[in-house]
C-alpha positions in Angstrom: 13.2 1.4 15.4 16.5 2.7 14.6 19.8 0.7 14.4 23.5 0.9 13.8 25.5 3.5 15.5 29.0 4.0 13.4 32.0 2.6 15.8 30.2 3.6 18.8 29.9 7.3 17.9 26.6 8.9 18.7 25.0 10.1 15.4 22.5 12.9 15.1 20.0 12.8 12.1 16.3 13.2 11.5 14.3 10.2 10.0 10.9 10.2 8.5 8.2 7.9 7.1 7.3 9.8 3.8 7.9 9.1 0.2 11.5 7.8 -0.2 11.8 6.3 3.2 11.7 2.5 3.7 8.1 1.9 4.5 8.3 -1.5 6.0 9.8 0.3 9.0 6.5 2.2 9.5 4.3 -0.3 11.2 5.8 -3.3 9.3 8.0 -4.4 12.4 11.3 -3.8 10.5 13.9 -1.4 11.6 15.7 1.3 9.7 19.2 0.5 8.6 21.7 2.9 7.2 23.7 2.0 4.0 27.4 1.3 4.4 28.2 3.8 1.9 26.3 6.6 3.9 28.3 6.1 7.1 31.5 7.8 6.3 29.7 11.0 5.5 27.5 10.9 8.6 29.1 14.0 10.2 28.1 16.0 7.2 24.4 14.7 7.6 24.1 11.8 5.1 21.6 10.0 7.4 19.1 13.0 6.8 18.7 11.7 3.2 16.1 8.9 2.9 17.9 7.3 0.1 20.9 6.5 2.4 18.4 4.0 4.5 16.9 0.6 3.9 14.6 -1.7 5.8 16.2 -4.4 8.0 16.2 -7.7 6.2 14.0 -9.2 9.0 11.2 -7.8 11.4 12.7 -6.6 14.7 16.0 -5.7 13.1 19.3 -7.1 14.2 20.3 -5.2 17.4 24.0 -5.7 18.5 25.0 -7.2 15.2 25.3 -6.3 11.6 22.1 -6.7 9.6 22.2 -9.6 7.1 22.2 -8.9 3.5 18.8 -8.6 1.9 18.1 -11.7 -0.3 17.8 -11.1 -4.0 14.4 -12.2 -4.9 11.1 -11.5 -6.7 10.2 -7.6 -6.7 7.0 -5.7 -7.7 8.0 -4.6 -11.4 4.7 -2.8 -12.4 1.0 -2.4 -11.3 -2.0 -1.0 -12.7 -4.5 0.8 -10.3 -6.8 2.4 -12.5 -7.8 0.5 -15.6 -10.1 3.2 -16.9 -12.9 0.7 -17.7 -15.1 -1.8 -15.5 -13.5 -4.5 -17.7 -10.1 -3.7 -16.8 -9.1 -5.2 -13.4 -6.3 -4.0 -11.1 -3.2 -6.0 -11.6 0.3 -6.6 -10.1 3.5 -7.8 -12.0 6.4 -9.5 -10.3 9.8 -9.8 -11.8 12.6 -12.2 -10.7 15.9 -10.4 -11.2 17.9 -13.4 -9.6 19.8 -16.0 -11.5 17.5 -18.9 -10.3 13.9 -19.5 -10.3 11.8 -18.5 -7.3 8.8 -20.3 -5.9 5.9 -17.9 -4.9 4.9 -20.4 -2.1 4.3 -18.4 1.1 4.3 -15.1 -0.7 1.7 -12.4 -0.2 0.2 -9.3 -1.6 -1.7 -6.7 0.3 -2.5 -2.8 0.4 -1.8 -2.6 4.1 1.5 -3.1 5.8 -0.4 -4.1 9.1 -2.5 -6.8 7.2 0.2 -8.2 4.9 -1.7 -11.5 4.1 -4.7 -10.3 2.3 -4.0 -12.4 -0.8 -1.8 -15.5 -0.8 -0.1 -16.0 -4.1 -0.3 -19.2 -5.9 2.9 -21.4 -5.6 3.8 -21.0 -9.0 7.6 -20.8 -9.9 9.0 -17.5 -11.6 12.0 -18.3 -13.8 15.2 -16.2 -13.8 14.5 -12.8 -15.3 10.9 -13.9 -15.9 7.5 -12.4 -15.0 4.2 -13.2 -13.5 1.0 -11.1 -13.5 -1.9 -11.3 -11.2 -5.0 -9.7 -12.1 -7.5 -11.2 -9.6 -6.4 -9.7 -6.6 -8.8 -11.5 -4.2 -9.2 -9.7 -0.7 -8.2 -6.4 -1.8 -8.0 -4.0 -4.6 -5.6 -1.1 -5.6 -7.1 2.4 -5.1 -6.9 4.7 -8.1 -6.5 7.6 -5.8 -3.3 6.1 -4.3 -2.3 3.8 -1.3 0.4 1.3 -0.6 1.2 -1.9 -2.3 3.0 -4.6 -0.1 4.9 -7.7 -1.0 5.7 -10.2 1.9 7.2 -13.6 2.4 5.6 -15.1 5.4 6.6 -19.0 5.8 6.0 -18.8 9.4 9.6 -19.0 10.3 12.5 -16.5 11.2 12.6 -15.9 7.4 9.3 -13.9 7.6 9.8 -10.4 6.1 8.2 -7.6 4.3 10.0 -7.7 1.0 8.8 -4.2 -0.1 6.2 -1.6 0.1 5.5 0.7 -2.6 3.5 3.8 -1.9 1.8 5.7 -4.7 -0.4 8.6 -5.3 -3.5 8.8 -7.7 -3.1 7.0 -11.1 -4.4 8.1 -14.4 -6.9 5.7 -16.4 -4.9 3.2 -18.4 -1.5 4.2 -17.2 0.6 1.8 -15.1 3.4 2.3 -13.0 6.7 0.4 -13.4 10.4 0.1 -13.0 12.6 0.9 -15.9 14.5 -1.1 -17.0 12.8 -4.0 -15.4 13.7 -4.6 -11.7 15.4 -1.1 -11.6 15.3 1.4 -8.7 13.1 4.1 -10.1 9.4 4.1 -11.1 7.7 5.7 -14.1 4.4 6.2 -15.7 4.0 3.9 -18.7 1.8 2.2 -21.1 0.7 -1.2 -19.3 2.7 -4.3 -20.5 1.7 -6.7 -17.6 3.6 -10.0 -17.9 6.4 -9.0 -20.2 9.2 -6.4 -20.6 8.0 -3.1 -19.3 7.6 -0.4 -22.1 9.4 2.8 -22.3 8.0 5.2 -20.0 5.8 8.3 -21.0 7.6 11.7 -21.9 6.1 14.7 -20.0 7.3 17.9 -18.1 10.3 17.5 -15.7 11.8 19.3 -12.8 15.0 20.6 -14.8 16.9 22.8 -12.3 16.7 23.3 -8.5 18.4 26.3 -6.5 18.0 25.3 -3.1 21.0 27.3 -1.5 21.7 30.3 -3.4 24.6 32.7 -2.6 23.1 35.6 -0.9 21.0 37.6 -1.6 19.8 35.7 -4.5 16.4 33.8 -4.5 15.6 30.0 -4.5 14.0 28.7 -7.6 12.7 25.6 -9.4 12.7 25.2 -13.2 10.2 23.1 -15.1 11.1 22.1 -18.6 9.0 20.7 -21.3 11.0 18.3 -23.5 8.1 17.2 -25.7 7.3 18.7 -29.2 4.0 20.0 -28.1 2.8 22.6 -25.6 1.9 21.1 -22.3 -1.1 23.0 -20.5 -0.7 23.1 -16.7 -4.2 22.7 -16.1 -6.8 20.0 -16.0 -10.5 20.8 -16.2 -9.6 24.3 -15.2 -7.7 23.1 -12.1 -3.9 24.0 -12.1 -1.1 21.8 -11.8 1.1 22.1 -8.7 4.4 21.8 -7.0 4.2 19.8 -3.8 6.5 18.6 -1.0 9.1 21.3 0.4 7.1 23.9 -1.4 3.4 24.3 -2.3 2.2 26.1 -5.5 -0.7 25.9 -7.8 -0.2 27.1 -11.2 -3.0 29.4 -12.5 -5.5 28.1 -15.1 -4.6 28.9 -18.6 -0.8 28.7 -17.9 1.3 26.4 -20.1 4.8 25.4 -21.1 5.8 25.7 -24.9 7.5 22.7 -26.7 10.9 23.0 -25.6 10.2 25.7 -23.2 11.1 26.4 -19.4 9.3 28.2 -16.7 10.6 29.1 -13.4 8.7 29.2 -9.8 9.8 31.4 -7.0 9.0 32.3 -3.5 7.8 35.9 -4.1 4.9 37.2 -6.1 6.2 38.4 -9.7 3.0 40.3 -10.4 2.9 42.2 -7.1 6.7 42.6 -6.8 8.0 43.9 -10.3 11.2 45.2 -8.6 12.0 41.6 -7.4 11.6 40.2 -11.0 14.2 42.9 -12.2 16.5 41.9 -9.4 15.9 38.2 -10.2 16.9 38.9 -13.9 20.0 40.9 -13.0 21.3 38.1 -10.6 20.6 35.1 -13.0 20.3 36.6 -16.5 17.4 36.2 -18.7 14.1 38.0 -19.3 11.0 37.0 -17.1 7.2 37.8 -17.5 5.0 37.4 -14.5 2.7 34.2 -15.1 4.3 33.8 -18.4 7.6 32.2 -17.7 7.9 33.3 -14.1 5.5 32.0 -11.5 4.9 32.5 -7.6 4.7 32.8 -4.8 5.1 29.3 -3.3 4.5 28.5 0.2 7.4 27.0 2.2 11.0 26.7 1.3 14.0 24.5 -0.1 15.9 22.6 2.6 19.7 23.0 2.4 20.0 19.3 3.4 17.5 17.0 1.9 13.8 17.6 0.5 11.4 16.3 -1.8 9.7 18.4 -4.8 7.2 17.0 -6.8 5.4 18.3 -10.1 1.7 17.0 -9.9 -1.3 17.2 -12.2 -5.0 17.1 -10.8 -7.4 14.2 -11.4 -11.2 14.3 -10.4 -11.4 11.7 -7.6 -13.4 8.8 -7.6 -14.7 9.7 -4.1 -17.0 12.7 -4.4 -16.0 13.9 -0.9 -12.3 14.1 -1.7 -12.7 16.3 -4.8 -9.4 16.1 -6.5 -6.6 13.5 -6.4 -3.0 14.2 -7.5 -0.8 12.3 -10.0 3.0 12.5 -10.0 4.3 13.7 -13.1 8.0 14.0 -12.1 9.6 13.9 -8.5 12.8 14.8 -7.1 14.0 13.7 -3.7 17.3 15.6 -3.5 20.2 15.9 -0.9 23.3 17.9 -0.3 25.3 14.8 0.6 26.5 11.7 -1.3 25.5 10.2 -3.4 24.0 13.5 -4.6 26.7 15.7 -6.3 28.6 18.1 -4.0 29.1 21.8 -4.5 25.5 23.1 -4.4 25.3 24.3 -0.9 25.8 28.1 -0.8 28.3 28.2 -3.8 26.0 30.0 -6.1 25.7 26.7 -8.2 22.4 24.9 -8.5 21.3 21.4 -9.2 20.9 20.9 -13.0 19.3 17.6 -14.5 21.6 16.0 -16.9 18.8 14.0 -18.8 15.3 15.1 -19.3 14.2 12.1 -21.3 11.6 9.6 -20.2 14.1 7.0 -19.2 15.8 9.0 -16.5 14.4 9.5 -13.2 14.4 12.7 -11.4 15.2 11.1 -8.0 18.3 9.4 -9.5 21.3 11.2 -8.0 23.5 10.3 -11.1 21.1 12.2 -13.2 22.2 15.6 -11.5 25.3 17.8 -11.5 26.2 21.2 -9.9 26.1 23.8 -12.5 25.9 27.7 -12.8 22.3 28.9 -12.6 20.4 29.3 -15.8 16.7 29.4 -15.0 14.4 30.0 -17.8 17.2 29.1 -20.2 19.0 26.1 -21.6 22.1 25.2 -19.7 
């Protein structure tokens, strides 16, 4: 369902049900509601960006009237889907960011938005800025290969709602997913800390620069940076890491990023097309070596409006038929419209990450700025 046309003006946009979109609207009965902050830029395509939408507060939406504000209440704050040992069960931590305690009477957890009542939470009270951990998820379990985690409030009244749906991909043994800081907007890989303040996220390679709308005839590219003090091998058990989303690319086995180093991925084949490597270097500066610091070709292209780009590493699946699952190391869902910075659509500037440390998300628009392209080099 869709809702809210601005001042009677017909709006044109494309919505989705993938990562970044409010998943309570995908079978959960809720509608999609645009954020008030996005409406002024709708003629520029602001509603094509998933981050400019939320799920309606109640199932069915609020056709013909303003959607009520979303209540501030408990949120999923951290969870472990792959304990790594039979003795380590799945668990889910809830956090209360509100200024008053919240009773969990009539609250539920599930792994299916179509069956939200799989596990009824005990009617305990969560204090303001407090935590509660549930490690006996009766009725369902969290799949280490990825699925959905659903939190619902269902008292059987008009207040029934899907509070949130978290969609996750494969999880590494003994690594949890959590918000940082507690109750924050973005999710990170971290050392498990169920029932207490979340630990500092794990540091790894990040997507550091994106050229999605170059000045003609220059090339699109994605830069990956290693902010750690050790080399990162871009293969696990001889299976290469990959870029996923707008473009698909699997790194060859044996490739790596040195400590503090950068590599660049492009849409052409650097080994088979040395002339294009020379042109790339002339356009952007720097020195490039095929399958050294310049990789390709990817399949697909980077949208000039909004797109998802993910750096992922492989993990042998618990399901022999599946073969390999994929763990998100870093993810960026960018856009050319607010709240993302302006000035990167055809101007010659790219998107440059401002902070590559473990506490700043790649999907946070405030963590990016327009900047002159510097592929393979520090800005």
